[in-house]
mmCIF file of the N, C-alpha and C atoms, coordinates in Angstrom:
data_MODEL
# 
_entry.id   MODEL 
# 
loop_
_atom_site.group_PDB 
_atom_site.id 
_atom_site.type_symbol 
_atom_site.label_atom_id 
_atom_site.label_alt_id 
_atom_site.label_comp_id 
_atom_site.label_asym_id 
_atom_site.label_entity_id 
_atom_site.label_seq_id 
_atom_site.pdbx_PDB_ins_code 
_atom_site.Cartn_x 
_atom_site.Cartn_y 
_atom_site.Cartn_z 
_atom_site.occupancy 
_atom_site.B_iso_or_equiv 
_atom_site.pdbx_formal_charge 
_atom_site.auth_seq_id 
_atom_site.auth_comp_id 
_atom_site.auth_asym_id 
_atom_site.auth_atom_id 
_atom_site.pdbx_PDB_model_num 
ATOM 1   N N  . MET A 1 1  ? -11.386 -13.172 -19.477 1.00 0.00 ? 1  MET A N  1 
ATOM 2   C CA . MET A 1 1  ? -9.929  -13.204 -19.541 1.00 0.00 ? 1  MET A CA 1 
ATOM 3   C C  . MET A 1 1  ? -9.315  -12.012 -18.800 1.00 0.00 ? 1  MET A C  1 
ATOM 4   N N  . ARG A 1 2  ? -9.915  -10.831 -18.981 1.00 0.00 ? 2  ARG A N  1 
ATOM 5   C CA . ARG A 1 2  ? -9.372  -9.653  -18.300 1.00 0.00 ? 2  ARG A CA 1 
ATOM 6   C C  . ARG A 1 2  ? -9.544  -9.730  -16.790 1.00 0.00 ? 2  ARG A C  1 
ATOM 7   N N  . ALA A 1 3  ? -10.594 -10.416 -16.349 1.00 0.00 ? 3  ALA A N  1 
ATOM 8   C CA . ALA A 1 3  ? -10.822 -10.527 -14.905 1.00 0.00 ? 3  ALA A CA 1 
ATOM 9   C C  . ALA A 1 3  ? -9.670  -11.258 -14.228 1.00 0.00 ? 3  ALA A C  1 
ATOM 10  N N  . LYS A 1 4  ? -9.092  -12.236 -14.906 1.00 0.00 ? 4  LYS A N  1 
ATOM 11  C CA . LYS A 1 4  ? -7.943  -12.948 -14.340 1.00 0.00 ? 4  LYS A CA 1 
ATOM 12  C C  . LYS A 1 4  ? -6.746  -12.029 -14.201 1.00 0.00 ? 4  LYS A C  1 
ATOM 13  N N  . LYS A 1 5  ? -6.593  -11.102 -15.126 1.00 0.00 ? 5  LYS A N  1 
ATOM 14  C CA . LYS A 1 5  ? -5.461  -10.179 -15.078 1.00 0.00 ? 5  LYS A CA 1 
ATOM 15  C C  . LYS A 1 5  ? -5.631  -9.127  -13.994 1.00 0.00 ? 5  LYS A C  1 
ATOM 16  N N  . LEU A 1 6  ? -6.861  -8.901  -13.560 1.00 0.00 ? 6  LEU A N  1 
ATOM 17  C CA . LEU A 1 6  ? -7.111  -7.911  -12.512 1.00 0.00 ? 6  LEU A CA 1 
ATOM 18  C C  . LEU A 1 6  ? -6.858  -8.468  -11.111 1.00 0.00 ? 6  LEU A C  1 
ATOM 19  N N  . VAL A 1 7  ? -6.836  -9.768  -10.977 1.00 0.00 ? 7  VAL A N  1 
ATOM 20  C CA . VAL A 1 7  ? -6.700  -10.386 -9.653  1.00 0.00 ? 7  VAL A CA 1 
ATOM 21  C C  . VAL A 1 7  ? -5.347  -10.060 -9.031  1.00 0.00 ? 7  VAL A C  1 
ATOM 22  N N  . ALA A 1 8  ? -4.276  -10.209 -9.786  1.00 0.00 ? 8  ALA A N  1 
ATOM 23  C CA . ALA A 1 8  ? -2.930  -10.011 -9.223  1.00 0.00 ? 8  ALA A CA 1 
ATOM 24  C C  . ALA A 1 8  ? -2.695  -8.589  -8.727  1.00 0.00 ? 8  ALA A C  1 
ATOM 25  N N  . PRO A 1 9  ? -2.981  -7.533  -9.506  1.00 0.00 ? 9  PRO A N  1 
ATOM 26  C CA . PRO A 1 9  ? -2.755  -6.186  -8.967  1.00 0.00 ? 9  PRO A CA 1 
ATOM 27  C C  . PRO A 1 9  ? -3.591  -5.888  -7.727  1.00 0.00 ? 9  PRO A C  1 
ATOM 28  N N  . ILE A 1 10 ? -4.838  -6.345  -7.728  1.00 0.00 ? 10 ILE A N  1 
ATOM 29  C CA . ILE A 1 10 ? -5.699  -6.090  -6.579  1.00 0.00 ? 10 ILE A CA 1 
ATOM 30  C C  . ILE A 1 10 ? -5.202  -6.862  -5.361  1.00 0.00 ? 10 ILE A C  1 
ATOM 31  N N  . LEU A 1 11 ? -4.826  -8.110  -5.566  1.00 0.00 ? 11 LEU A N  1 
ATOM 32  C CA . LEU A 1 11 ? -4.338  -8.934  -4.456  1.00 0.00 ? 11 LEU A CA 1 
ATOM 33  C C  . LEU A 1 11 ? -3.058  -8.362  -3.856  1.00 0.00 ? 11 LEU A C  1 
ATOM 34  N N  . TRP A 1 12 ? -2.100  -8.002  -4.692  1.00 0.00 ? 12 TRP A N  1 
ATOM 35  C CA . TRP A 1 12 ? -0.836  -7.458  -4.185  1.00 0.00 ? 12 TRP A CA 1 
ATOM 36  C C  . TRP A 1 12 ? -1.027  -6.106  -3.503  1.00 0.00 ? 12 TRP A C  1 
ATOM 37  N N  . THR A 1 13 ? -1.961  -5.307  -4.008  1.00 0.00 ? 13 THR A N  1 
ATOM 38  C CA . THR A 1 13 ? -2.236  -4.026  -3.355  1.00 0.00 ? 13 THR A CA 1 
ATOM 39  C C  . THR A 1 13 ? -2.840  -4.255  -1.974  1.00 0.00 ? 13 THR A C  1 
ATOM 40  N N  . LEU A 1 14 ? -3.777  -5.175  -1.878  1.00 0.00 ? 14 LEU A N  1 
ATOM 41  C CA . LEU A 1 14 ? -4.367  -5.480  -0.569  1.00 0.00 ? 14 LEU A CA 1 
ATOM 42  C C  . LEU A 1 14 ? -3.326  -6.015  0.406   1.00 0.00 ? 14 LEU A C  1 
ATOM 43  N N  . ILE A 1 15 ? -2.453  -6.891  -0.066  1.00 0.00 ? 15 ILE A N  1 
ATOM 44  C CA . ILE A 1 15 ? -1.395  -7.424  0.798   1.00 0.00 ? 15 ILE A CA 1 
ATOM 45  C C  . ILE A 1 15 ? -0.477  -6.297  1.269   1.00 0.00 ? 15 ILE A C  1 
ATOM 46  N N  . THR A 1 16 ? -0.099  -5.406  0.358   1.00 0.00 ? 16 THR A N  1 
ATOM 47  C CA . THR A 1 16 ? 0.784   -4.284  0.710   1.00 0.00 ? 16 THR A CA 1 
ATOM 48  C C  . THR A 1 16 ? 0.129   -3.379  1.743   1.00 0.00 ? 16 THR A C  1 
ATOM 49  N N  . ILE A 1 17 ? -1.138  -3.051  1.543   1.00 0.00 ? 17 ILE A N  1 
ATOM 50  C CA . ILE A 1 17 ? -1.835  -2.160  2.474   1.00 0.00 ? 17 ILE A CA 1 
ATOM 51  C C  . ILE A 1 17 ? -2.003  -2.831  3.832   1.00 0.00 ? 17 ILE A C  1 
ATOM 52  N N  . ILE A 1 18 ? -2.346  -4.109  3.846   1.00 0.00 ? 18 ILE A N  1 
ATOM 53  C CA . ILE A 1 18 ? -2.492  -4.822  5.116   1.00 0.00 ? 18 ILE A CA 1 
ATOM 54  C C  . ILE A 1 18 ? -1.159  -4.863  5.864   1.00 0.00 ? 18 ILE A C  1 
ATOM 55  N N  . LEU A 1 19 ? -0.067  -5.105  5.144   1.00 0.00 ? 19 LEU A N  1 
ATOM 56  C CA . LEU A 1 19 ? 1.246   -5.133  5.791   1.00 0.00 ? 19 LEU A CA 1 
ATOM 57  C C  . LEU A 1 19 ? 1.641   -3.755  6.309   1.00 0.00 ? 19 LEU A C  1 
ATOM 58  N N  . CYS A 1 20 ? 1.367   -2.707  5.540   1.00 0.00 ? 20 CYS A N  1 
ATOM 59  C CA . CYS A 1 20 ? 1.703   -1.348  5.990   1.00 0.00 ? 20 CYS A CA 1 
ATOM 60  C C  . CYS A 1 20 ? 0.951   -0.994  7.263   1.00 0.00 ? 20 CYS A C  1 
ATOM 61  N N  . PHE A 1 21 ? -0.371  -1.217  7.267   1.00 0.00 ? 21 PHE A N  1 
ATOM 62  C CA . PHE A 1 21 ? -1.152  -0.884  8.450   1.00 0.00 ? 21 PHE A CA 1 
ATOM 63  C C  . PHE A 1 21 ? -0.830  -1.811  9.617   1.00 0.00 ? 21 PHE A C  1 
ATOM 64  N N  . GLY A 1 22 ? -0.571  -3.070  9.327   1.00 0.00 ? 22 GLY A N  1 
ATOM 65  C CA . GLY A 1 22 ? -0.198  -3.997  10.392  1.00 0.00 ? 22 GLY A CA 1 
ATOM 66  C C  . GLY A 1 22 ? 1.107   -3.603  11.050  1.00 0.00 ? 22 GLY A C  1 
ATOM 67  N N  . TRP A 1 23 ? 2.072   -3.221  10.232  1.00 0.00 ? 23 TRP A N  1 
ATOM 68  C CA . TRP A 1 23 ? 3.357   -2.794  10.766  1.00 0.00 ? 23 TRP A CA 1 
ATOM 69  C C  . TRP A 1 23 ? 3.194   -1.524  11.598  1.00 0.00 ? 23 TRP A C  1 
ATOM 70  N N  . MET A 1 24 ? 2.418   -0.576  11.081  1.00 0.00 ? 24 MET A N  1 
ATOM 71  C CA . MET A 1 24 ? 2.205   0.677   11.793  1.00 0.00 ? 24 MET A CA 1 
ATOM 72  C C  . MET A 1 24 ? 1.515   0.417   13.131  1.00 0.00 ? 24 MET A C  1 
ATOM 73  N N  . LEU A 1 25 ? 0.481   -0.409  13.126  1.00 0.00 ? 25 LEU A N  1 
ATOM 74  C CA . LEU A 1 25 ? -0.210  -0.710  14.370  1.00 0.00 ? 25 LEU A CA 1 
ATOM 75  C C  . LEU A 1 25 ? 0.688   -1.471  15.341  1.00 0.00 ? 25 LEU A C  1 
ATOM 76  N N  . GLY A 1 26 ? 1.519   -2.361  14.814  1.00 0.00 ? 26 GLY A N  1 
ATOM 77  C CA . GLY A 1 26 ? 2.444   -3.094  15.669  1.00 0.00 ? 26 GLY A CA 1 
ATOM 78  C C  . GLY A 1 26 ? 3.459   -2.192  16.335  1.00 0.00 ? 26 GLY A C  1 
ATOM 79  N N  . VAL A 1 27 ? 4.002   -1.250  15.595  1.00 0.00 ? 27 VAL A N  1 
ATOM 80  C CA . VAL A 1 27 ? 4.979   -0.319  16.154  1.00 0.00 ? 27 VAL A CA 1 
ATOM 81  C C  . VAL A 1 27 ? 4.325   0.556   17.215  1.00 0.00 ? 27 VAL A C  1 
ATOM 82  N N  . VAL A 1 28 ? 3.154   1.086   16.903  1.00 0.00 ? 28 VAL A N  1 
ATOM 83  C CA . VAL A 1 28 ? 2.472   1.960   17.859  1.00 0.00 ? 28 VAL A CA 1 
ATOM 84  C C  . VAL A 1 28 ? 2.062   1.175   19.107  1.00 0.00 ? 28 VAL A C  1 
ATOM 85  N N  . TYR A 1 29 ? 1.512   -0.013  18.921  1.00 0.00 ? 29 TYR A N  1 
ATOM 86  C CA . TYR A 1 29 ? 1.085   -0.822  20.064  1.00 0.00 ? 29 TYR A CA 1 
ATOM 87  C C  . TYR A 1 29 ? 2.266   -1.206  20.950  1.00 0.00 ? 29 TYR A C  1 
ATOM 88  N N  . SER A 1 30 ? 3.368   -1.633  20.330  1.00 0.00 ? 30 SER A N  1 
ATOM 89  C CA . SER A 1 30 ? 4.510   -2.050  21.138  1.00 0.00 ? 30 SER A CA 1 
ATOM 90  C C  . SER A 1 30 ? 5.124   -0.865  21.876  1.00 0.00 ? 30 SER A C  1 
ATOM 91  N N  . ALA A 1 31 ? 5.108   0.294   21.259  1.00 0.00 ? 31 ALA A N  1 
ATOM 92  C CA . ALA A 1 31 ? 5.664   1.476   21.924  1.00 0.00 ? 31 ALA A CA 1 
ATOM 93  C C  . ALA A 1 31 ? 4.820   1.866   23.133  1.00 0.00 ? 31 ALA A C  1 
ATOM 94  N N  . PHE A 1 32 ? 3.503   1.843   22.982  1.00 0.00 ? 32 PHE A N  1 
ATOM 95  C CA . PHE A 1 32 ? 2.640   2.238   24.085  1.00 0.00 ? 32 PHE A CA 1 
ATOM 96  C C  . PHE A 1 32 ? 2.523   1.152   25.150  1.00 0.00 ? 32 PHE A C  1 
ATOM 97  N N  . SER A 1 33 ? 2.581   -0.113  24.765  1.00 0.00 ? 33 SER A N  1 
ATOM 98  C CA . SER A 1 33 ? 2.423   -1.171  25.749  1.00 0.00 ? 33 SER A CA 1 
ATOM 99  C C  . SER A 1 33 ? 3.675   -1.369  26.598  1.00 0.00 ? 33 SER A C  1 
ATOM 100 N N  . ASP A 1 34 ? 4.838   -0.996  26.080  1.00 0.00 ? 34 ASP A N  1 
ATOM 101 C CA . ASP A 1 34 ? 6.070   -1.123  26.847  1.00 0.00 ? 34 ASP A CA 1 
ATOM 102 C C  . ASP A 1 34 ? 6.263   0.024   27.829  1.00 0.00 ? 34 ASP A C  1 
ATOM 103 N N  . GLY A 1 35 ? 5.365   0.984   27.791  1.00 0.00 ? 35 GLY A N  1 
ATOM 104 C CA . GLY A 1 35 ? 5.464   2.109   28.704  1.00 0.00 ? 35 GLY A CA 1 
ATOM 105 C C  . GLY A 1 35 ? 6.450   3.165   28.238  1.00 0.00 ? 35 GLY A C  1 
ATOM 106 N N  . ILE A 1 36 ? 6.899   3.067   27.026  1.00 0.00 ? 36 ILE A N  1 
ATOM 107 C CA . ILE A 1 36 ? 7.821   4.069   26.492  1.00 0.00 ? 36 ILE A CA 1 
ATOM 108 C C  . ILE A 1 36 ? 7.038   5.348   26.255  1.00 0.00 ? 36 ILE A C  1 
ATOM 109 N N  . ALA A 1 37 ? 7.588   6.435   26.677  1.00 0.00 ? 37 ALA A N  1 
ATOM 110 C CA . ALA A 1 37 ? 6.931   7.722   26.479  1.00 0.00 ? 37 ALA A CA 1 
ATOM 111 C C  . ALA A 1 37 ? 7.092   8.123   25.015  1.00 0.00 ? 37 ALA A C  1 
ATOM 112 N N  . VAL A 1 38 ? 6.100   7.797   24.249  1.00 0.00 ? 38 VAL A N  1 
ATOM 113 C CA . VAL A 1 38 ? 6.137   8.063   22.812  1.00 0.00 ? 38 VAL A CA 1 
ATOM 114 C C  . VAL A 1 38 ? 5.277   9.282   22.526  1.00 0.00 ? 38 VAL A C  1 
ATOM 115 N N  . SER A 1 39 ? 5.860   10.240  21.884  1.00 0.00 ? 39 SER A N  1 
ATOM 116 C CA . SER A 1 39 ? 5.089   11.411  21.518  1.00 0.00 ? 39 SER A CA 1 
ATOM 117 C C  . SER A 1 39 ? 4.325   11.125  20.226  1.00 0.00 ? 39 SER A C  1 
ATOM 118 N N  . TRP A 1 40 ? 3.329   11.918  19.994  1.00 0.00 ? 40 TRP A N  1 
ATOM 119 C CA . TRP A 1 40 ? 2.565   11.753  18.762  1.00 0.00 ? 40 TRP A CA 1 
ATOM 120 C C  . TRP A 1 40 ? 3.413   12.083  17.551  1.00 0.00 ? 40 TRP A C  1 
ATOM 121 N N  . LEU A 1 41 ? 4.452   12.872  17.745  1.00 0.00 ? 41 LEU A N  1 
ATOM 122 C CA . LEU A 1 41 ? 5.367   13.167  16.646  1.00 0.00 ? 41 LEU A CA 1 
ATOM 123 C C  . LEU A 1 41 ? 6.088   11.895  16.203  1.00 0.00 ? 41 LEU A C  1 
ATOM 124 N N  . ALA A 1 42 ? 6.505   11.081  17.161  1.00 0.00 ? 42 ALA A N  1 
ATOM 125 C CA . ALA A 1 42 ? 7.178   9.830   16.824  1.00 0.00 ? 42 ALA A CA 1 
ATOM 126 C C  . ALA A 1 42 ? 6.228   8.874   16.108  1.00 0.00 ? 42 ALA A C  1 
ATOM 127 N N  . VAL A 1 43 ? 4.982   8.838   16.551  1.00 0.00 ? 43 VAL A N  1 
ATOM 128 C CA . VAL A 1 43 ? 3.985   7.998   15.884  1.00 0.00 ? 43 VAL A CA 1 
ATOM 129 C C  . VAL A 1 43 ? 3.747   8.496   14.466  1.00 0.00 ? 43 VAL A C  1 
ATOM 130 N N  . ALA A 1 44 ? 3.723   9.800   14.279  1.00 0.00 ? 44 ALA A N  1 
ATOM 131 C CA . ALA A 1 44 ? 3.525   10.369  12.943  1.00 0.00 ? 44 ALA A CA 1 
ATOM 132 C C  . ALA A 1 44 ? 4.711   10.060  12.037  1.00 0.00 ? 44 ALA A C  1 
ATOM 133 N N  . VAL A 1 45 ? 5.916   10.070  12.607  1.00 0.00 ? 45 VAL A N  1 
ATOM 134 C CA . VAL A 1 45 ? 7.112   9.770   11.807  1.00 0.00 ? 45 VAL A CA 1 
ATOM 135 C C  . VAL A 1 45 ? 7.052   8.341   11.291  1.00 0.00 ? 45 VAL A C  1 
ATOM 136 N N  . VAL A 1 46 ? 6.490   7.450   12.063  1.00 0.00 ? 46 VAL A N  1 
ATOM 137 C CA . VAL A 1 46 ? 6.340   6.058   11.616  1.00 0.00 ? 46 VAL A CA 1 
ATOM 138 C C  . VAL A 1 46 ? 5.126   5.927   10.695  1.00 0.00 ? 46 VAL A C  1 
ATOM 139 N N  . GLY A 1 47 ? 4.033   6.584   11.040  1.00 0.00 ? 47 GLY A N  1 
ATOM 140 C CA . GLY A 1 47 ? 2.771   6.387   10.330  1.00 0.00 ? 47 GLY A CA 1 
ATOM 141 C C  . GLY A 1 47 ? 2.660   7.070   8.994   1.00 0.00 ? 47 GLY A C  1 
ATOM 142 N N  . ILE A 1 48 ? 3.188   8.276   8.867   1.00 0.00 ? 48 ILE A N  1 
ATOM 143 C CA . ILE A 1 48 ? 3.025   9.027   7.616   1.00 0.00 ? 48 ILE A CA 1 
ATOM 144 C C  . ILE A 1 48 ? 3.689   8.331   6.437   1.00 0.00 ? 48 ILE A C  1 
ATOM 145 N N  . PRO A 1 49 ? 4.927   7.852   6.534   1.00 0.00 ? 49 PRO A N  1 
ATOM 146 C CA . PRO A 1 49 ? 5.489   7.130   5.377   1.00 0.00 ? 49 PRO A CA 1 
ATOM 147 C C  . PRO A 1 49 ? 4.707   5.869   5.012   1.00 0.00 ? 49 PRO A C  1 
ATOM 148 N N  . LEU A 1 50 ? 4.165   5.186   6.012   1.00 0.00 ? 50 LEU A N  1 
ATOM 149 C CA . LEU A 1 50 ? 3.381   3.994   5.716   1.00 0.00 ? 50 LEU A CA 1 
ATOM 150 C C  . LEU A 1 50 ? 2.060   4.346   5.049   1.00 0.00 ? 50 LEU A C  1 
ATOM 151 N N  . LEU A 1 51 ? 1.437   5.439   5.450   1.00 0.00 ? 51 LEU A N  1 
ATOM 152 C CA . LEU A 1 51 ? 0.224   5.896   4.781   1.00 0.00 ? 51 LEU A CA 1 
ATOM 153 C C  . LEU A 1 51 ? 0.520   6.326   3.351   1.00 0.00 ? 51 LEU A C  1 
ATOM 154 N N  . ILE A 1 52 ? 1.654   6.965   3.138   1.00 0.00 ? 52 ILE A N  1 
ATOM 155 C CA . ILE A 1 52 ? 2.061   7.358   1.792   1.00 0.00 ? 52 ILE A CA 1 
ATOM 156 C C  . ILE A 1 52 ? 2.286   6.114   0.934   1.00 0.00 ? 52 ILE A C  1 
ATOM 157 N N  . CYS A 1 53 ? 2.915   5.105   1.506   1.00 0.00 ? 53 CYS A N  1 
ATOM 158 C CA . CYS A 1 53 ? 3.139   3.836   0.798   1.00 0.00 ? 53 CYS A CA 1 
ATOM 159 C C  . CYS A 1 53 ? 1.806   3.205   0.389   1.00 0.00 ? 53 CYS A C  1 
ATOM 160 N N  . ALA A 1 54 ? 0.841   3.202   1.280   1.00 0.00 ? 54 ALA A N  1 
ATOM 161 C CA . ALA A 1 54 ? -0.464  2.632   0.972   1.00 0.00 ? 54 ALA A CA 1 
ATOM 162 C C  . ALA A 1 54 ? -1.161  3.443   -0.121  1.00 0.00 ? 54 ALA A C  1 
ATOM 163 N N  . GLY A 1 55 ? -1.056  4.756   -0.061  1.00 0.00 ? 55 GLY A N  1 
ATOM 164 C CA . GLY A 1 55 ? -1.661  5.607   -1.088  1.00 0.00 ? 55 GLY A CA 1 
ATOM 165 C C  . GLY A 1 55 ? -1.043  5.412   -2.455  1.00 0.00 ? 55 GLY A C  1 
ATOM 166 N N  . ILE A 1 56 ? 0.267   5.299   -2.492  1.00 0.00 ? 56 ILE A N  1 
ATOM 167 C CA . ILE A 1 56 ? 0.957   5.061   -3.760  1.00 0.00 ? 56 ILE A CA 1 
ATOM 168 C C  . ILE A 1 56 ? 0.572   3.698   -4.323  1.00 0.00 ? 56 ILE A C  1 
ATOM 169 N N  . SER A 1 57 ? 0.442   2.717   -3.464  1.00 0.00 ? 57 SER A N  1 
ATOM 170 C CA . SER A 1 57 ? 0.030   1.381   -3.910  1.00 0.00 ? 57 SER A CA 1 
ATOM 171 C C  . SER A 1 57 ? -1.358  1.425   -4.543  1.00 0.00 ? 57 SER A C  1 
ATOM 172 N N  . LEU A 1 58 ? -2.277  2.157   -3.922  1.00 0.00 ? 58 LEU A N  1 
ATOM 173 C CA . LEU A 1 58 ? -3.616  2.298   -4.498  1.00 0.00 ? 58 LEU A CA 1 
ATOM 174 C C  . LEU A 1 58 ? -3.567  3.001   -5.851  1.00 0.00 ? 58 LEU A C  1 
ATOM 175 N N  . TYR A 1 59 ? -2.773  4.048   -5.952  1.00 0.00 ? 59 TYR A N  1 
ATOM 176 C CA . TYR A 1 59 ? -2.652  4.784   -7.212  1.00 0.00 ? 59 TYR A CA 1 
ATOM 177 C C  . TYR A 1 59 ? -2.106  3.884   -8.324  1.00 0.00 ? 59 TYR A C  1 
ATOM 178 N N  . VAL A 1 60 ? -1.067  3.124   -8.019  1.00 0.00 ? 60 VAL A N  1 
ATOM 179 C CA . VAL A 1 60 ? -0.469  2.234   -9.011  1.00 0.00 ? 60 VAL A CA 1 
ATOM 180 C C  . VAL A 1 60 ? -1.460  1.147   -9.424  1.00 0.00 ? 60 VAL A C  1 
ATOM 181 N N  . MET A 1 61 ? -2.236  0.634   -8.463  1.00 0.00 ? 61 MET A N  1 
ATOM 182 C CA . MET A 1 61 ? -3.236  -0.379  -8.792  1.00 0.00 ? 61 MET A CA 1 
ATOM 183 C C  . MET A 1 61 ? -4.286  0.188   -9.742  1.00 0.00 ? 61 MET A C  1 
ATOM 184 N N  . ILE A 1 62 ? -4.753  1.390   -9.478  1.00 0.00 ? 62 ILE A N  1 
ATOM 185 C CA . ILE A 1 62 ? -5.757  2.013   -10.345 1.00 0.00 ? 62 ILE A CA 1 
ATOM 186 C C  . ILE A 1 62 ? -5.198  2.227   -11.749 1.00 0.00 ? 62 ILE A C  1 
ATOM 187 N N  . GLU A 1 63 ? -3.960  2.689   -11.848 1.00 0.00 ? 63 GLU A N  1 
ATOM 188 C CA . GLU A 1 63 ? -3.338  2.864   -13.156 1.00 0.00 ? 63 GLU A CA 1 
ATOM 189 C C  . GLU A 1 63 ? -3.185  1.540   -13.893 1.00 0.00 ? 63 GLU A C  1 
ATOM 190 N N  . ARG A 1 64 ? -2.820  0.486   -13.183 1.00 0.00 ? 64 ARG A N  1 
ATOM 191 C CA . ARG A 1 64 ? -2.663  -0.830  -13.814 1.00 0.00 ? 64 ARG A CA 1 
ATOM 192 C C  . ARG A 1 64 ? -4.002  -1.365  -14.306 1.00 0.00 ? 64 ARG A C  1 
ATOM 193 N N  . ILE A 1 65 ? -5.064  -1.155  -13.524 1.00 0.00 ? 65 ILE A N  1 
ATOM 194 C CA . ILE A 1 65 ? -6.391  -1.584  -13.949 1.00 0.00 ? 65 ILE A CA 1 
ATOM 195 C C  . ILE A 1 65 ? -6.816  -0.836  -15.212 1.00 0.00 ? 65 ILE A C  1 
ATOM 196 N N  . LYS A 1 66 ? -6.512  0.454   -15.287 1.00 0.00 ? 66 LYS A N  1 
ATOM 197 C CA . LYS A 1 66 ? -6.822  1.226   -16.492 1.00 0.00 ? 66 LYS A CA 1 
ATOM 198 C C  . LYS A 1 66 ? -6.068  0.668   -17.698 1.00 0.00 ? 66 LYS A C  1 
ATOM 199 N N  . GLU A 1 67 ? -4.796  0.302   -17.498 1.00 0.00 ? 67 GLU A N  1 
ATOM 200 C CA . GLU A 1 67 ? -4.012  -0.267  -18.589 1.00 0.00 ? 67 GLU A CA 1 
ATOM 201 C C  . GLU A 1 67 ? -4.595  -1.594  -19.058 1.00 0.00 ? 67 GLU A C  1 
ATOM 202 N N  . ILE A 1 68 ? -4.995  -2.425  -18.132 1.00 0.00 ? 68 ILE A N  1 
ATOM 203 C CA . ILE A 1 68 ? -5.553  -3.728  -18.498 1.00 0.00 ? 68 ILE A CA 1 
ATOM 204 C C  . ILE A 1 68 ? -6.870  -3.544  -19.244 1.00 0.00 ? 68 ILE A C  1 
ATOM 205 N N  . ARG A 1 69 ? -7.707  -2.643  -18.780 1.00 0.00 ? 69 ARG A N  1 
ATOM 206 C CA . ARG A 1 69 ? -8.999  -2.418  -19.435 1.00 0.00 ? 69 ARG A CA 1 
ATOM 207 C C  . ARG A 1 69 ? -8.842  -1.796  -20.820 1.00 0.00 ? 69 ARG A C  1 
ATOM 208 N N  . SER A 1 70 ? -7.791  -1.010  -21.024 1.00 0.00 ? 70 SER A N  1 
ATOM 209 C CA . SER A 1 70 ? -7.587  -0.406  -22.341 1.00 0.00 ? 70 SER A CA 1 
ATOM 210 C C  . SER A 1 70 ? -6.965  -1.391  -23.319 1.00 0.00 ? 70 SER A C  1 
ATOM 211 N N  . GLY A 1 71 ? -6.539  -2.541  -22.825 1.00 0.00 ? 71 GLY A N  1 
ATOM 212 C CA . GLY A 1 71 ? -5.980  -3.561  -23.702 1.00 0.00 ? 71 GLY A CA 1 
ATOM 213 C C  . GLY A 1 71 ? -4.476  -3.514  -23.805 1.00 0.00 ? 71 GLY A C  1 
ATOM 214 N N  . GLU A 1 72 ? -3.846  -2.583  -23.145 1.00 0.00 ? 72 GLU A N  1 
ATOM 215 C CA . GLU A 1 72 ? -2.390  -2.488  -23.181 1.00 0.00 ? 72 GLU A CA 1 
ATOM 216 C C  . GLU A 1 72 ? -1.809  -3.451  -22.139 1.00 0.00 ? 72 GLU A C  1 
ATOM 217 N N  . GLU A 1 73 ? -1.031  -4.390  -22.583 1.00 0.00 ? 73 GLU A N  1 
ATOM 218 C CA . GLU A 1 73 ? -0.553  -5.444  -21.700 1.00 0.00 ? 73 GLU A CA 1 
ATOM 219 C C  . GLU A 1 73 ? 0.647   -5.042  -20.853 1.00 0.00 ? 73 GLU A C  1 
ATOM 220 N N  . ASP A 1 74 ? 1.475   -4.150  -21.354 1.00 0.00 ? 74 ASP A N  1 
ATOM 221 C CA . ASP A 1 74 ? 2.643   -3.736  -20.584 1.00 0.00 ? 74 ASP A CA 1 
ATOM 222 C C  . ASP A 1 74 ? 2.918   -2.258  -20.829 1.00 0.00 ? 74 ASP A C  1 
ATOM 223 N N  . ASP A 1 75 ? 3.852   -1.724  -20.077 1.00 0.00 ? 75 ASP A N  1 
ATOM 224 C CA . ASP A 1 75 ? 4.174   -0.310  -20.190 1.00 0.00 ? 75 ASP A CA 1 
ATOM 225 C C  . ASP A 1 75 ? 5.100   0.001   -21.351 1.00 0.00 ? 75 ASP A C  1 
ATOM 226 N N  . LEU A 1 76 ? 5.645   -0.996  -21.992 1.00 0.00 ? 76 LEU A N  1 
ATOM 227 C CA . LEU A 1 76 ? 6.593   -0.759  -23.081 1.00 0.00 ? 76 LEU A CA 1 
ATOM 228 C C  . LEU A 1 76 ? 5.942   -0.086  -24.282 1.00 0.00 ? 76 LEU A C  1 
ATOM 229 N N  . GLY A 1 77 ? 4.636   -0.191  -24.406 1.00 0.00 ? 77 GLY A N  1 
ATOM 230 C CA . GLY A 1 77 ? 3.939   0.440   -25.526 1.00 0.00 ? 77 GLY A CA 1 
ATOM 231 C C  . GLY A 1 77 ? 3.981   1.959   -25.470 1.00 0.00 ? 77 GLY A C  1 
ATOM 232 N N  . GLN A 1 78 ? 4.336   2.516   -24.323 1.00 0.00 ? 78 GLN A N  1 
ATOM 233 C CA . GLN A 1 78 ? 4.391   3.977   -24.180 1.00 0.00 ? 78 GLN A CA 1 
ATOM 234 C C  . GLN A 1 78 ? 5.695   4.561   -24.672 1.00 0.00 ? 78 GLN A C  1 
ATOM 235 N N  . TYR A 1 79 ? 6.692   3.706   -24.968 1.00 0.00 ? 79 TYR A N  1 
ATOM 236 C CA . TYR A 1 79 ? 8.008   4.222   -25.314 1.00 0.00 ? 79 TYR A CA 1 
ATOM 237 C C  . TYR A 1 79 ? 8.378   3.901   -26.728 1.00 0.00 ? 79 TYR A C  1 
# 
């Protein structure tokens, strides 16, 4: 039963990370392929927030898995 509850957080985290990296690669590829003089600073400005988003998604997924394994179904039990 718990395995079914783990599917959704893992699936949504994977989708979020794939979209973040896909978007980042798309922006970088389109900038370099169009011949636009893009500095690495501009690439970092696009890439760092997306990497932070992916990291936060992983952290939230790990916390949700811990909650499911401990038997707590929602966050309302903490308040």
